[in-house]
C-alpha positions in Angstrom: 64.2 77.4 213.9 67.5 77.5 215.8 67.1 78.9 219.7 69.7 80.4 221.5 68.5 77.2 224.1 69.7 74.7 220.9 72.6 76.1 220.4 73.6 76.1 224.3 72.2 72.9 224.4 74.5 71.7 221.6 77.6 73.5 223.0 77.2 71.3 226.1 77.9 68.6 224.1 80.9 69.0 222.6 82.4 69.8 226.6 84.2 66.6 228.1 86.4 67.0 231.6 84.6 70.7 231.7 81.7 71.4 233.8 80.6 72.5 237.1 78.1 70.5 239.7 76.5 72.3 242.4 74.7 70.0 244.9 72.1 71.2 247.4 71.5 69.7 251.2 70.2 70.0 254.5 73.4 70.2 256.9 73.6 67.1 259.1 72.4 64.5 256.9 75.6 62.4 255.9 75.8 64.2 251.6 79.4 64.9 253.3 80.6 61.5 252.2 78.3 61.0 249.3 80.1 64.2 248.0 83.7 63.4 248.8 82.6 59.9 247.3 82.7 61.7 243.9 84.8 64.5 243.9 87.8 61.7 244.7 86.3 59.3 242.2 87.3 62.6 239.6 90.7 63.2 241.0 91.2 59.3 240.6 90.1 59.6 236.8 93.0 61.9 236.4 91.3 64.6 236.0 91.3 68.0 237.5 88.4 69.4 239.5 88.4 70.9 242.7 85.5 71.2 245.7 84.3 74.0 247.6 82.5 73.2 250.6 79.7 75.8 251.8 78.1 74.6 254.9 76.5 76.9 257.7 77.7 77.2 261.0 75.3 75.4 263.0 75.4 71.5 263.8 72.2 70.7 261.6 69.2 71.3 259.7 70.3 74.9 258.0 71.0 74.7 253.5 74.2 72.9 252.6 75.6 73.4 249.3 78.5 71.4 247.5 80.5 72.5 244.5 82.5 70.4 242.3 84.5 72.1 239.0 86.0 69.8 236.6 88.2 71.6 234.0 91.1 69.7 232.0 93.0 72.8 232.5 93.0 73.0 236.0 91.2 76.0 236.8 90.0 76.4 240.6 87.7 79.4 240.6 84.1 79.1 241.7 81.6 78.8 238.8 78.9 81.6 238.3 76.5 78.9 237.0 76.0 75.3 237.1 75.8 72.4 234.2 74.0 70.2 236.9 72.6 71.2 239.9 71.8 68.3 242.6 68.3 69.8 244.3 68.2 67.6 247.6 66.6 70.4 249.8 63.3 71.8 249.2 63.8 74.9 251.4 66.0 75.9 248.7 64.8 74.9 245.2 63.8 78.5 244.0 67.2 79.3 244.7 68.9 76.2 243.2 67.0 76.3 240.3 67.8 79.5 239.5 71.7 79.1 239.0 71.4 75.8 236.6 72.7 77.9 233.1 71.1 77.4 230.5 70.2 74.5 228.4 71.6 72.8 232.0 70.1 70.0 234.3 68.7 69.2 237.5 68.1 66.2 239.4 66.0 66.3 242.4 63.9 63.5 244.5 60.8 63.0 242.2 59.5 61.1 245.2 57.2 64.1 245.9 56.0 66.3 243.1 58.1 69.4 242.2 55.9 72.2 242.5 55.0 74.1 239.0 56.1 77.3 239.5 59.5 76.1 239.5 59.5 75.1 235.8 62.0 76.3 233.5 61.9 76.0 229.3 65.4 75.9 229.8 66.7 73.4 231.6 66.1 70.0 231.7 64.7 68.2 234.8 65.5 65.1 235.9 63.5 63.5 239.0 64.7 60.4 240.2 62.9 58.4 243.2 65.6 58.1 245.6 63.6 58.2 249.1 60.8 56.1 247.6 64.0 53.2 246.5 65.6 53.6 249.9 62.5 53.2 252.0 62.0 50.4 250.1 65.3 48.5 250.2 66.4 49.5 253.5 64.8 49.5 257.3 66.7 51.8 259.5 65.1 55.5 259.4 68.5 56.6 259.4 69.9 54.2 257.1 67.5 55.2 254.7 68.5 58.8 255.6 72.4 58.4 255.1 72.1 56.0 251.9 69.9 58.5 249.7 73.1 60.5 249.7 74.5 57.4 248.2 72.3 56.7 245.5 72.0 60.0 244.2 76.0 59.9 243.7 75.1 56.9 242.0 72.4 58.2 239.4 75.0 61.2 238.9 78.0 58.3 238.2 75.7 57.5 235.4 75.1 60.8 234.3 78.3 62.5 234.1 80.3 58.7 233.4 82.2 58.6 236.2 84.4 55.4 236.6 82.3 52.9 238.6 85.2 50.5 239.4 86.8 53.6 241.2 83.9 54.3 243.3 83.9 50.3 244.4 87.4 50.5 245.0 87.1 54.0 246.9 83.7 52.6 249.2 86.2 49.4 249.7 88.6 51.2 251.1 86.5 53.4 253.2 84.7 50.9 254.3 87.4 48.0 254.6 86.6 46.5 258.2 82.6 47.5 258.2 81.3 44.9 256.0 77.9 45.8 256.6 78.7 49.4 255.7 80.5 48.6 252.6 77.4 46.4 251.3 74.5 49.2 252.1 76.5 51.5 250.3 77.2 49.6 247.5 73.7 48.7 247.2 72.8 52.1 247.5 74.9 53.2 244.9 73.7 50.6 242.7 70.0 52.1 243.3 70.7 55.2 241.9 73.2 54.1 239.0 70.4 51.5 237.9 67.4 54.0 237.5 69.3 56.9 236.0 70.6 54.4 233.1 67.4 53.0 232.5 65.5 55.8 232.6 67.8 58.4 231.1 70.3 59.0 228.5 73.6 58.1 229.8 76.0 60.2 230.0 75.3 63.8 229.7 76.7 66.1 227.0 78.7 66.9 229.6 80.6 64.3 230.9 84.1 62.8 231.9 87.0 60.9 230.6 89.8 59.6 231.6 93.0 61.8 231.9 96.6 61.3 233.3 96.7 64.8 235.3 96.9 64.1 238.2 100.0 61.5 238.4 101.9 63.2 241.0 99.1 65.2 243.0 97.6 64.5 245.7 94.1 65.9 247.2 94.5 67.6 250.5 92.7 70.4 252.2 95.0 73.0 253.8 94.4 72.6 257.6 95.8 69.0 257.2 98.6 70.1 255.3 99.6 72.8 258.2 99.1 70.4 260.6 101.6 68.2 258.9 104.0 71.0 258.1 104.3 72.0 261.9 105.2 68.2 262.8 107.6 68.5 260.2 108.9 71.2 261.4 109.8 70.2 265.0 106.8 71.6 266.8 105.8 69.8 270.4 103.9 72.5 271.7 100.1 73.5 270.8 97.6 75.4 272.9 94.2 76.6 270.9 90.8 77.3 271.7 88.2 75.6 269.1 86.9 78.1 266.1 85.4 77.5 262.7 87.4 77.3 260.3 90.8 76.8 261.9 89.8 73.5 264.3 90.8 71.2 262.2 94.5 72.3 262.0 94.2 71.0 265.7 92.1 67.7 265.3 95.0 67.1 262.1 98.1 67.8 264.3 96.8 65.7 267.2 96.2 62.9 265.2 99.9 62.9 263.7 101.5 63.5 267.1 99.6 60.1 268.3 101.5 58.6 265.2 104.5 59.9 265.5 105.4 61.9 268.3 105.2 58.7 270.7 108.4 57.2 272.2 108.4 53.5 270.4 110.0 52.3 273.6 108.2 53.8 276.5 105.0 54.8 274.7 105.3 58.3 276.2 104.0 61.5 274.5 106.5 63.5 273.1 104.2 66.4 272.4 101.6 68.6 274.3 98.3 69.5 273.7 96.1 71.5 275.3 92.7 72.8 274.7 92.5 76.3 276.8 89.9 78.2 278.0 89.8 81.0 275.4 92.3 82.5 272.8 93.9 84.5 275.3 95.3 81.5 277.2 96.1 79.6 274.4 98.7 82.5 273.3 100.0 82.7 276.7 100.8 78.8 276.8 102.2 79.1 273.4 104.5 82.1 274.1 105.6 80.8 277.8 106.3 76.6 275.7 108.6 79.1 273.3 110.4 81.1 275.7 111.6 77.6 277.6 112.6 76.6 274.1 109.9 74.3 272.1 108.6 74.6 269.2 105.1 76.1 270.1 102.3 77.2 267.9 98.4 77.8 268.0 95.5 77.8 265.5 93.0 80.5 265.5 90.6 82.7 263.1 90.0 86.3 263.3 88.2 86.7 266.6 91.1 84.7 268.0 93.8 86.9 266.8 91.2 90.0 267.8 91.6 88.5 271.7 95.2 87.5 271.8 96.4 91.2 270.7 97.9 92.1 274.5 100.2 88.8 274.6 101.0 89.3 271.3 102.7 92.8 271.9 104.2 91.0 274.9 106.2 88.1 272.6 106.8 91.3 269.9 108.1 94.0 272.3 110.0 91.1 274.4 111.2 89.0 271.5 109.8 85.7 272.3 109.0 83.3 269.7 105.7 81.9 268.7 103.6 80.8 265.4 100.2 81.8 264.8 98.1 80.1 262.1 94.9 82.2 261.2 92.7 80.3 258.7 90.6 83.2 258.1 86.4 83.9 257.6 83.8 86.3 257.5 83.8 89.4 260.0 83.6 91.9 261.9 82.4 89.9 264.9 81.1 86.7 264.9 80.1 86.9 261.2 79.8 84.5 259.1 82.2 81.4 260.2 81.8 79.1 257.4 82.2 81.7 254.7 85.5 82.7 252.9 87.1 86.4 253.3 91.0 87.6 253.9 89.7 90.5 256.5 92.6 89.6 259.0 95.6 91.2 257.0 96.1 94.6 258.2 95.0 92.9 262.1 97.6 90.5 261.9 100.5 92.5 260.2 99.6 94.9 263.5 98.7 93.0 266.1 98.7 94.8 269.6 98.4 98.5 270.9 101.5 100.6 270.1 104.4 100.3 267.7 104.4 96.7 266.5 104.8 95.2 262.8 104.4 91.5 262.4 105.9 89.2 259.7 103.0 87.1 257.5 103.2 84.5 255.7 100.5 83.7 252.7 100.0 80.2 251.3 97.8 79.9 248.2 97.2 76.3 248.6 97.4 73.2 250.8 100.9 72.9 249.2 102.1 76.0 250.5 100.4 75.5 253.6 103.0 72.2 254.4 105.9 74.7 253.5 105.3 77.6 254.9 104.3 76.1 257.9 108.2 75.1 258.1 109.0 78.8 257.4 107.2 80.1 259.7 109.0 78.2 262.6 112.3 79.0 261.5 111.3 82.6 260.8 110.1 82.6 264.2 113.1 81.7 265.8 115.8 83.3 263.7 114.0 86.7 264.4 112.9 85.9 267.8 109.2 87.4 267.1 105.3 86.4 266.2 105.3 85.2 262.8 101.5 84.6 261.3 100.7 82.1 258.7 97.4 83.5 257.0 94.7 81.3 255.0 91.3 81.1 254.7 88.6 78.9 254.9 88.5 77.9 251.3 92.3 76.8 251.7 92.5 75.6 254.9 88.9 73.2 254.9 88.3 72.0 251.0 90.0 70.0 249.2 92.5 70.7 246.6 94.3 69.0 244.4 98.5 69.9 244.8 101.7 68.2 243.7 102.3 65.4 246.0 104.1 67.0 249.0 108.2 66.7 249.3 110.2 67.3 252.2 114.0 67.7 252.1 115.4 65.1 254.4 119.0 67.4 255.0 116.6 70.1 256.6 117.7 71.1 260.4 115.6 73.7 261.9 117.1 77.2 262.4 116.9 77.7 266.2 118.1 81.4 265.9 120.9 82.8 268.1 120.5 80.6 271.5 123.5 80.6 273.8 123.9 77.3 275.8 125.3 76.8 279.1 129.4 76.7 277.5 128.9 80.3 276.0 127.2 81.7 279.0 130.5 80.2 281.0 132.7 82.2 278.8 131.4 85.6 279.3 131.4 87.5 282.0 127.5 88.8 282.0 124.1 87.9 280.0 122.9 91.3 278.1 119.4 90.0 277.1 118.5 92.5 274.1 121.9 93.8 273.2 124.7 92.4 271.0 122.8 91.9 268.1 123.9 89.8 265.0 124.0 91.4 260.9 120.1 90.4 260.8 119.9 92.7 264.3 118.7 90.0 266.6 120.3 89.6 269.7 121.1 86.1 271.1 118.8 85.0 274.0 118.9 81.8 276.2 116.7 79.4 277.5 115.6 79.5 281.4 117.4 77.0 283.6 120.5 76.0 281.8 123.0 78.4 283.6 122.5 80.9 286.0 123.9 83.3 283.9 121.2 83.0 281.5 117.7 84.7 281.2 114.9 83.6 283.9 112.6 86.8 283.4 111.4 88.8 280.8 109.1 91.9 280.8 107.0 93.3 278.4 107.3 96.9 280.4 109.6 99.4 279.2 113.3 98.8 278.7 117.0 99.3 278.1 118.6 97.3 275.6 120.5 95.8 278.8 117.2 94.4 279.8 116.8 96.9 282.7 113.3 98.9 283.5 113.0 102.2 281.9 110.5 104.7 281.0 113.6 107.2 279.3 111.6 107.7 275.7 115.5 107.4 274.2 116.4 103.8 275.6 112.7 102.9 274.9 113.1 103.9 271.6 116.5 102.8 270.9 115.0 99.3 271.9 111.8 99.6 269.4 113.2 100.8 266.6 115.9 97.7 266.3 112.8 95.9 266.4 111.9 97.4 263.0 114.8 96.4 261.0 114.6 92.5 261.3 112.0 93.3 258.6 114.3 94.6 256.5 116.3 91.8 256.5 114.2 89.0 255.6 115.8 88.8 252.0 118.5 87.4 254.3 116.6 84.7 255.4 114.7 84.1 251.8 117.1 84.8 249.8 115.4 85.2 246.2 111.9 85.0 246.7 108.4 85.8 246.6 108.3 88.1 250.0 106.8 91.6 251.3 107.6 93.9 254.3 105.6 96.5 255.4 108.1 99.6 255.5 108.7 102.3 258.3 107.5 104.6 255.9 104.6 102.5 254.4 106.6 101.6 251.8 108.2 98.2 250.9 112.2 98.9 251.7 114.3 96.6 249.6 112.0 95.5 247.2 112.8 96.3 243.0 110.8 98.6 241.2 110.4 95.9 238.4 108.9 92.5 239.7 109.6 89.2 237.3 106.5 87.6 236.4 107.3 83.8 236.5 106.7 83.5 239.6 110.1 85.1 241.6 110.8 88.7 242.8 114.3 89.5 243.0 115.8 91.7 245.7 117.9 94.9 245.0 119.1 97.1 247.9 118.1 100.3 245.6 114.4 101.0 245.1 111.1 101.3 246.9 108.0 99.9 246.0 105.8 103.0 247.5 102.7 100.2 248.9 101.3 99.7 252.3 100.9 96.2 251.0 102.2 94.1 248.2 101.4 90.9 247.7 103.3 88.4 244.9 101.5 85.5 243.8 102.5 83.2 241.5 102.8 85.1 238.4 101.2 88.3 239.8 101.7 91.4 242.1 98.8 93.3 243.9 99.3 96.5 245.4 97.6 99.1 247.5 99.4 102.2 246.9 99.6 105.1 249.2 99.0 107.4 246.6 96.8 105.3 243.9 93.3 105.2 243.9 92.9 101.5 245.2 94.3 98.0 244.3 95.6 97.3 241.3 97.2 94.1 240.0 99.5 93.2 237.4 98.4 90.1 234.9 101.4 87.7 233.9 101.6 89.7 230.8 102.1 93.1 232.8 98.7 95.0 232.2 97.1 96.4 234.9 93.4 95.9 236.3 91.5 97.0 238.8 88.6 94.8 239.5 87.2 96.3 242.8 86.7 99.3 244.2 89.2 100.6 246.8 88.2 99.8 250.4 87.7 96.3 249.2 91.1 95.3 248.8 91.3 91.8 250.7 88.9 90.2 248.0 91.2 90.9 245.4 94.0 88.7 247.1 91.2 86.2 246.9 90.7 86.6 243.3 93.7 86.2 242.8 94.7 83.6 244.5 92.5 81.9 241.4 93.6 83.9 238.6 97.2 85.1 239.3 98.8 81.5 237.7 97.8 83.0 234.1 94.0 81.5 234.4 91.9 84.6 233.1 88.3 83.9 232.9 87.2 86.6 235.5 85.8 89.0 233.1 83.6 92.0 235.7 83.6 92.7 239.3 80.5 91.2 241.2 78.2 93.9 242.4 
């Protein structure tokens, strides 16, 4: 008799380089090294792979999961269920067993018996006595815990046909100068691998085979790519307050600066990184450094943006460049710091009280984090205003497979209109907020270069001449000019992907018809009636002023509305995975 289970199992046997694995661990036990080892090994086998780390916001003890999706076509959306569950946390056994797909497998530590209530007839349980093997082969208690993770990596390598030569090479690279650690890791890896090959049919019906899909690609997380982009953009000042999930932006920036921002002759640092007492102080330091001519930035998350609002208004109104990297997380309030959400979009678009409208950049992967970090500094200085680059925890902290980062050595920073001492000498009087160019931007000066230049700035009401005022017309004249540069971002980008929140809630200057090959062409006529429009890899999403809610356009231009009104930030997350023509999501979440 043919059962549904046997049909599913038969389907599984035909799948090569197309499966999902989830690893359930206890936070703080060193599992990240083992999970990363597997991810890197798959990548080096030339197979497209993506990894998602779901971890708690405490230091140690709570459940953590790591998901690895292998897909020969490069799909990166999270799986809805899993072909192989690696259950290493007894606290989450019940939850983990439920997530295994019918016909799938669950690997567990058989050093202790599995509760009979967890049994499922439609999945295969693979018991490996990991703790017992490590207790017998390693003496140090901490080493036993750590090596248990490497041992299960060895078993997984056998079950999935991971190239052990590649795994061994990765261990050699990681522990090149640490012989004892290198040997213990090799030993643990062999324990798990040998046990699996002796006791189970290896490889499983779903398995890996070498490909050549990653030849000109790298494995990198968005926060590292962002930090590297800031270095290439010429940033020399950074101020921050630690907050998940953006902390590793500054960690990586510090490491890059220590390598590339030191004078080779004197050994002195050519950079300044300050851990401030809070986010208010951090953005104040960035604004001050930018006003004096440095390229400066801060990295933060939603709660930090909330605290920075007043000073962001100062930078906007006083027309001072600043770059803010916002790695978004789940809110409101403290929310869930280690989960992904795109909930800061409106907060950043209108940050501060009063009439502010900011430039926002939305990278969709780490490669774009690198590229748009450079763009952010150029835009900030060209338009003399804060610029936000919004990523999220998924992009920022997870490893992505992206094309190798490219750099144009002919690049020169766009510092905008900055008058030097000679230019100031030739004019009778410097007026800070008048004499704007075709981009509606007035020239600025750096303090101290000439007596005619600006030494002070103000966030209170001022005229176009920089004088204090409380007269409505004078105030309105200066403020209205601040809105105009948004319309002229097309001058900065030329033909490309861009969305501007216009004065009337629409998008002035954008064509009614958008192309769907990864580009949007600008026309002077036409206006898309939308409050927000994001263009991502062949897909436009819009929140229509008069429409029922979020509406997307597939690559074939057919509309879809996968979520209810009011939940549009999640649509952006959906689009990031779907808009490249990879349409997998059939139903909306409950």
